[in-house]
C-alpha positions as CSV (number, residue, x, y, z in Angstrom):
1,M,112.3,70.1,181.6
2,A,110.9,68.9,178.3
3,Y,110.8,65.2,177.8
4,Y,111.1,63.3,174.5
5,P,111.2,59.5,173.6
6,Q,114.9,59.4,172.9
7,L,115.6,60.6,176.5
8,V,113.5,57.7,177.8
9,I,115.4,55.2,175.6
10,D,118.8,56.5,176.7
11,A,117.8,56.2,180.3
12,L,116.6,52.6,179.8
13,K,119.9,51.7,178.1
14,T,121.4,51.9,181.6
15,V,119.2,49.2,182.9
16,I,121.1,45.9,182.7
17,H,119.2,42.6,182.9
18,P,120.6,40.8,186.0
19,E,120.7,37.4,184.3
20,K,121.3,38.2,180.7
21,K,123.9,40.9,181.3
22,Q,122.6,43.2,178.6
23,D,120.6,46.4,178.7
24,I,116.9,46.0,178.3
25,V,116.8,48.1,175.1
26,A,119.3,45.8,173.4
27,L,117.2,42.8,174.5
28,N,114.2,44.4,172.8
29,M,112.3,44.5,176.1
30,V,111.0,48.0,175.6
31,E,107.8,48.2,173.6
32,D,107.5,50.9,171.0
33,D,104.7,52.6,172.8
34,I,106.4,55.4,174.8
35,R,103.9,58.1,175.7
36,I,104.8,61.6,177.1
37,N,102.1,64.0,178.5
38,G,103.7,66.9,180.4
39,N,105.6,65.3,183.3
40,R,103.9,61.9,182.8
41,V,105.9,59.3,181.0
42,S,104.6,55.7,180.3
43,F,105.8,52.7,178.4
44,S,105.6,48.9,178.4
45,L,108.2,46.2,179.1
46,L,108.1,42.9,177.2
47,F,108.7,39.6,178.9
48,D,108.6,36.1,177.5
49,R,106.3,34.7,180.2
50,P,103.9,36.2,182.8
51,N,105.6,34.5,185.8
52,D,109.1,35.9,184.9
53,P,110.9,36.4,188.3
54,M,112.7,39.5,187.0
55,V,109.5,41.5,186.4
56,S,109.4,43.3,189.7
57,T,113.2,43.9,189.7
58,I,113.4,45.3,186.2
59,K,110.4,47.6,186.8
60,K,112.1,49.1,189.8
61,M,115.4,49.5,188.0
62,A,113.6,51.2,185.0
63,T,111.7,53.5,187.4
64,Q,115.0,54.5,189.1
65,A,116.7,55.1,185.7
66,I,114.0,57.3,184.5
67,K,114.1,59.4,187.8
68,T,117.8,59.7,187.5
69,Y,118.1,60.8,183.9
70,L,114.8,62.7,183.5
71,G,114.5,64.2,187.0
72,E,112.6,63.5,190.2
73,E,109.6,65.5,189.0
74,C,109.0,62.9,186.2
75,E,105.8,61.0,186.9
76,I,106.7,57.4,186.2
77,E,105.4,55.3,189.2
78,G,102.6,53.1,188.1
79,N,103.1,54.0,184.4
80,I,105.3,51.1,183.5
81,F,103.2,48.3,182.1
82,V,104.1,44.6,181.5
83,K,103.3,42.8,178.3
84,I,104.0,39.2,177.4
85,R,105.9,38.8,174.1
86,K,103.9,36.8,171.5
87,K,105.7,33.7,170.4
88,E,106.0,33.2,166.7
89,E,104.5,29.9,165.6
90,P,107.0,28.0,163.4
91,Q,105.8,27.8,159.8
92,A,104.8,24.3,158.9
93,E,106.6,22.9,155.8
94,P,104.2,22.2,152.9
95,V,103.4,18.6,152.5
96,L,103.9,18.5,148.8
97,P,106.1,21.5,148.0
98,G,106.7,20.5,144.3
99,V,103.0,20.0,143.4
100,K,101.1,23.0,142.0
101,H,97.6,21.6,142.1
102,V,96.2,18.7,144.2
103,I,92.7,17.7,142.9
104,A,90.4,15.2,144.5
105,V,88.2,13.3,142.0
106,A,85.1,12.0,143.9
107,S,81.6,10.6,143.6
108,G,78.7,10.3,145.9
109,K,78.3,6.6,145.1
110,G,80.2,3.8,143.5
111,G,79.7,2.4,140.0
112,V,79.7,5.8,138.2
113,G,83.1,5.3,136.6
114,K,85.0,7.7,138.9
115,S,88.3,5.7,138.7
116,T,88.0,5.3,134.9
117,V,87.5,9.1,134.6
118,T,90.4,9.8,136.9
119,A,92.8,7.5,135.0
120,N,91.8,8.9,131.6
121,L,91.9,12.5,132.8
122,A,95.4,11.9,134.1
123,V,96.4,10.5,130.7
124,A,94.8,13.4,128.8
125,L,96.7,16.0,131.0
126,A,100.0,14.2,130.5
127,K,99.3,14.1,126.7
128,K,99.1,17.9,126.8
129,G,102.6,18.1,128.3
130,Y,101.7,18.6,132.0
131,K,103.6,16.8,134.7
132,V,100.9,14.5,136.3
133,G,100.7,12.3,139.4
134,L,97.9,9.9,140.3
135,L,97.2,8.7,143.8
136,D,94.7,5.8,144.3
137,A,93.1,6.7,147.6
138,D,90.5,4.0,147.3
139,I,92.2,1.9,150.0
140,F,89.5,-0.9,150.0
141,G,89.0,-1.1,146.3
142,P,92.2,0.0,144.5
143,S,91.9,0.0,140.7
144,V,94.8,2.0,139.3
145,P,97.2,-1.1,139.0
146,I,94.6,-2.8,136.8
147,M,93.8,0.3,134.7
148,F,97.5,0.9,133.9
149,D,98.5,-2.8,133.7
150,T,101.0,-2.4,136.5
151,V,99.6,-5.1,138.9
152,E,103.0,-6.9,139.0
153,E,104.9,-3.7,139.8
154,R,106.4,-3.1,143.2
155,P,107.6,0.3,144.4
156,V,111.1,0.7,145.6
157,L,112.9,3.3,147.8
158,S,113.6,6.5,146.0
159,E,117.2,7.9,145.6
160,E,115.9,10.9,147.4
161,S,115.6,8.9,150.6
162,T,117.7,9.9,153.6
163,E,118.6,8.4,156.9
164,A,116.0,10.6,158.5
165,K,113.2,9.9,156.0
166,Q,112.7,7.1,153.5
167,L,110.6,7.9,150.4
168,I,108.8,5.6,148.0
169,E,109.5,5.9,144.3
170,P,106.1,6.0,142.5
171,I,105.4,3.7,139.6
172,E,105.6,5.6,136.3
173,K,103.7,4.8,133.1
174,Y,102.5,6.9,130.1
175,G,104.3,9.8,131.7
176,I,102.2,9.6,134.9
177,K,103.6,9.0,138.4
178,M,101.2,6.8,140.3
179,L,100.9,5.0,143.6
180,S,98.2,2.8,145.1
181,I,97.8,0.5,148.1
182,G,97.3,-2.2,145.4
183,Y,101.0,-2.3,144.8
184,F,101.7,-3.3,148.4
185,V,99.0,-6.0,149.0
186,D,98.0,-9.3,147.4
187,P,95.7,-8.4,144.6
188,D,93.4,-11.4,145.4
189,S,93.1,-10.5,149.1
190,A,90.6,-8.1,150.6
191,V,92.0,-5.2,152.6
192,V,90.4,-5.6,156.0
193,W,91.4,-2.5,158.0
194,R,89.7,-0.2,160.5
195,G,89.3,3.4,159.4
196,S,92.2,4.7,161.4
197,M,94.6,2.1,159.7
198,A,93.4,3.0,156.3
199,C,93.8,6.8,157.0
200,N,97.4,6.2,158.3
201,A,98.3,4.1,155.2
202,L,96.9,6.9,153.0
203,K,98.9,9.5,154.9
204,Q,102.1,7.5,154.2
205,L,101.3,7.2,150.5
206,I,100.9,11.0,150.3
207,T,103.7,12.2,152.5
208,E,106.3,9.5,152.0
209,T,106.4,9.4,148.2
210,A,108.9,11.2,146.0
211,W,106.3,12.9,143.8
212,G,108.8,15.5,142.7
213,E,107.7,18.5,140.5
214,L,104.1,18.1,139.3
215,D,101.5,20.3,137.7
216,Y,98.7,18.1,138.8
217,L,98.3,15.4,141.4
218,L,94.9,13.7,140.9
219,I,93.6,11.8,143.9
220,D,91.1,9.0,143.1
221,M,88.9,9.2,146.1
222,P,86.9,6.3,147.5
223,P,83.1,6.4,146.8
224,G,80.7,8.1,149.2
225,T,81.7,10.3,152.1
226,S,83.9,8.9,154.8
227,D,86.6,9.6,157.3
228,I,89.1,9.0,154.5
229,H,87.8,12.1,152.7
230,I,88.2,14.2,155.9
231,S,91.7,12.8,156.5
232,I,92.9,13.8,153.0
233,V,91.7,17.4,153.6
234,Q,93.6,17.4,156.9
235,I,96.8,15.9,155.3
236,V,97.1,18.0,152.2
237,S,95.8,21.3,151.0
238,L,93.4,20.5,148.1
239,T,93.2,22.9,145.1
240,G,89.7,21.7,144.6
241,A,87.4,18.7,143.9
242,I,85.8,17.2,140.7
243,I,82.6,15.3,141.1
244,V,81.8,12.4,138.7
245,S,78.2,11.3,138.2
246,T,76.0,9.6,135.7
247,P,72.8,11.3,134.5
248,Q,70.4,9.1,136.5
249,K,68.6,10.5,139.5
250,V,69.9,8.0,142.1
251,A,73.5,9.0,141.1
252,L,72.7,12.7,141.1
253,A,71.2,12.5,144.6
254,D,74.5,11.1,145.9
255,A,76.5,13.6,143.9
256,I,74.8,16.4,145.7
257,K,75.9,14.8,149.0
258,G,79.5,14.7,147.7
259,I,79.3,18.4,146.7
260,N,77.8,19.3,150.1
261,M,80.6,17.5,151.9
262,F,83.4,19.5,150.2
263,Q,81.5,22.7,150.6
264,N,81.0,22.1,154.3
265,D,82.4,24.9,156.5
266,K,84.9,22.5,158.2
267,I,86.2,21.2,154.8
268,N,85.7,24.2,152.5
269,V,87.2,22.8,149.3
270,P,86.2,24.5,146.0
271,I,84.2,22.4,143.5
272,L,86.2,22.7,140.2
273,G,83.4,21.1,138.2
274,I,81.1,18.1,137.5
275,I,81.8,15.5,134.9
276,E,78.8,13.5,133.5
277,N,80.0,10.0,132.8
278,M,78.1,7.4,130.7
279,A,76.2,10.4,129.4
280,Y,74.9,8.4,126.4
281,F,75.6,5.2,124.6
282,T,77.3,5.2,121.2
283,P,77.7,1.9,119.4
284,A,81.0,1.5,117.5
285,E,79.1,0.7,114.3
286,L,76.9,3.8,114.6
287,P,79.3,6.5,115.9
288,N,76.8,9.3,115.2
289,N,74.0,7.8,117.2
290,K,73.4,8.6,120.9
291,Y,71.2,6.6,123.2
292,Y,70.5,8.1,126.6
293,I,70.3,5.0,128.7
294,F,70.6,6.6,132.1
295,G,68.8,9.8,131.3
296,Q,69.8,13.0,129.5
297,D,71.9,15.9,130.8
298,G,71.1,15.2,134.4
299,A,74.6,16.1,135.7
300,K,74.7,19.1,133.4
301,E,71.5,20.4,134.8
302,L,72.7,19.8,138.3
303,A,75.8,21.9,137.7
304,E,73.6,24.7,136.4
305,R,71.3,24.4,139.4
306,L,74.2,24.4,142.0
307,A,76.1,27.1,140.1
308,V,79.3,25.0,139.7
309,P,81.3,24.5,136.5
310,F,80.3,21.7,134.1
311,L,83.4,20.2,132.7
312,G,81.7,18.0,130.1
313,Q,80.3,14.6,129.1
314,V,81.9,11.2,128.6
315,P,80.0,8.7,126.4
316,L,79.4,5.1,127.3
317,V,81.4,3.2,124.7
318,Q,82.7,-0.4,124.8
319,S,86.3,0.7,124.1
320,I,86.5,2.6,127.5
321,R,85.8,-0.6,129.4
322,E,88.1,-2.7,127.2
323,N,91.0,-0.3,127.5
324,G,90.5,-0.1,131.3
325,D,90.7,-3.9,131.5
326,T,93.8,-4.1,129.4
327,G,95.6,-1.3,131.1
328,T,95.6,1.0,128.1
329,P,93.4,4.0,129.0
330,A,91.2,5.1,126.1
331,A,92.5,8.7,126.4
332,L,95.8,7.5,124.9
333,D,94.2,7.5,121.5
334,V,93.8,11.3,121.1
335,D,92.0,10.9,117.8
336,S,89.2,8.6,119.1
337,P,85.9,10.1,120.2
338,T,86.7,9.1,123.8
339,G,90.2,10.6,123.6
340,K,88.8,13.9,122.3
341,A,86.2,14.0,125.1
342,F,88.9,13.6,127.7
343,A,91.2,16.1,126.0
344,E,88.3,18.6,126.2
345,L,87.9,17.9,129.9
346,A,91.6,18.4,130.5
347,D,91.5,21.8,128.6
348,K,88.5,23.0,130.6
349,L,90.1,21.9,133.9
350,A,93.4,23.6,133.1
351,K,91.6,26.8,131.9
352,G,89.5,26.9,135.0
353,L,92.5,26.7,137.3
């Protein structure tokens, strides 16, 4: 008698699972690996766990069904194999489903103007019509409330909150949705927390905020390399990182460490580019003059050496500091030299992405 797979399937349809009261074909317990070689027939049975008490019983029932429907000459003994069904892992919901790009703005050391660059870059992107968010992740030295003159603001619960999950409504100014630990603590008090407490607070700021639909969420990272940086990578999928440095050697040495951290195999975040801040000093009364106080083109040359994009230079001008102190970022004035510099940075970033 000639055997073919459908005969085997029809025979196995008569095998009723003693507990589930359905045939094993309907229960998808027969693997699609039926093999026929002369009188020899083999196939696999799928079970949810290796210690299933029905394994032996169902194998015997399947053997008897094959012998009954295909004939006693069918060689089936020892040719029914048991496989354990793979469990499908549930797909984790994205942390920020409405955010297209999450970008970390970092520096190897403090004092290079990272927060100033982040604030003005956010403004420049918003000026170009993008939907922008800004998260101040510098838990121990938050500066966003001062730079946007929102120190007195206090976030409230969002209308999107539910009984299961309460969401914070971010502070909005200049078309930018922003949040900082600075809105929740006394501005004159130091934040004295252990690393784990800071990381938990940061996780809440990221995941329990009604960010909504955003083209860009810029994260103003704390200076250096720390467990907070690692935590952010674990909490949210970063599109990439921007490194801010001044041209001087001591800053460049630390910038290299910051780049190496993001390029580490365990973190593996793309470097979207380097920004050279305080590239040169231009006095207001001599707008065409450039004085290279901290060295010339150091970050630009570093970008070329490390083969990462160079996004541009930001001059050292008094108005940037003044605007930062008054809460009116310099990039708001799109016609000023500073405003144009940040507009160019925003264009290069958007084009690169």
